N, C-alpha and C positions, 0 to 999 in steps of 0.2 A: 664524740658522741653528740655534743652540742651542735656541731656542724651538720650532722645528719638530720637532726631535728629541725634546724633552721631551713635546710634544703627542702625537707618534706613540707614544711609550712608554706614556703615560697611557691612550691609547685601546686599545692592545694589552693592557694590564693589565686594563682594564675589560671588554674582550671576553672575555679568559680567565676572569675572575671570573664573568662571566655564564654562560659555558659550564659551568664547574664547579658553579655553583649549580643549573643545570637538570639536570645529571647527578645531583647529590645528591638533588634533589627527586624525580626519576624513580625513583631507587633506593629512596627512602624510601616512596614510594607503591606500588611494585610488589611489595612483600613479600606473601606469602600470608597471608590471615587464617585463624584457626582455624575449621574447619567446624562448623556447628551440628549438634547431634544430630538424627537423623532422627525425625520425628514420625509416628505411626501414626494414620490417620484412618479411622473406621468410618462408612460411609454406609448408611442404611436407605432402601429404595425401596418405596413402597406403590403397587400397581397397582389401579386401579378400572376398571369397565366404562365405555366411552366413552358420552357422552350422544348421543342421536339428533340428527342435523343436520336443519335445515329446508330444504325445497326452495324454489326460486324460484317465485313465484306465476305461474300460467298465466292468460292472459286469452284465453279461447276456444281453439279448436283452431288448430293451425298452428305455425310455428317460434317459438322463444323470443323474446319482444319485446326482450330485453336484448342479443341478439346483433347486432353491427354488420353492415351489409350487405357482401357480398363483391363487389368490382369486378374483373372479369378484366383482365389485361394487354392492351394493344392488339395486334392481330394484324397481322403484316406480310404483304403479298401474296407468293405463291410466287415471283414474278419479282424480288423485291427483292434487291439485293446488300448483304450486311452491311457496315456502316461507311459507307454512302452515305446522305445525307439524303433526305428526301422519300418515304419508303416507306409513308406512311399511306394 
């Protein structure tokens, strides 16, 4: 019985020491640091005329050959009820 009591006291002391250690470390790490002096930065921007862009090559008259084909969505008949299958 005395051994159980001693074990309980040792565990309580160890727990209290752990809590006090965490509080102490938190307080030590939470202090504010001295702020660094502000620095002034000067930026110089040089603007030049844009270079001409090249156009895509055309191969004969007609639409651009690099444009993908457009496929229209399937049309439902006017008598089709929305949400019902088989309207194609």
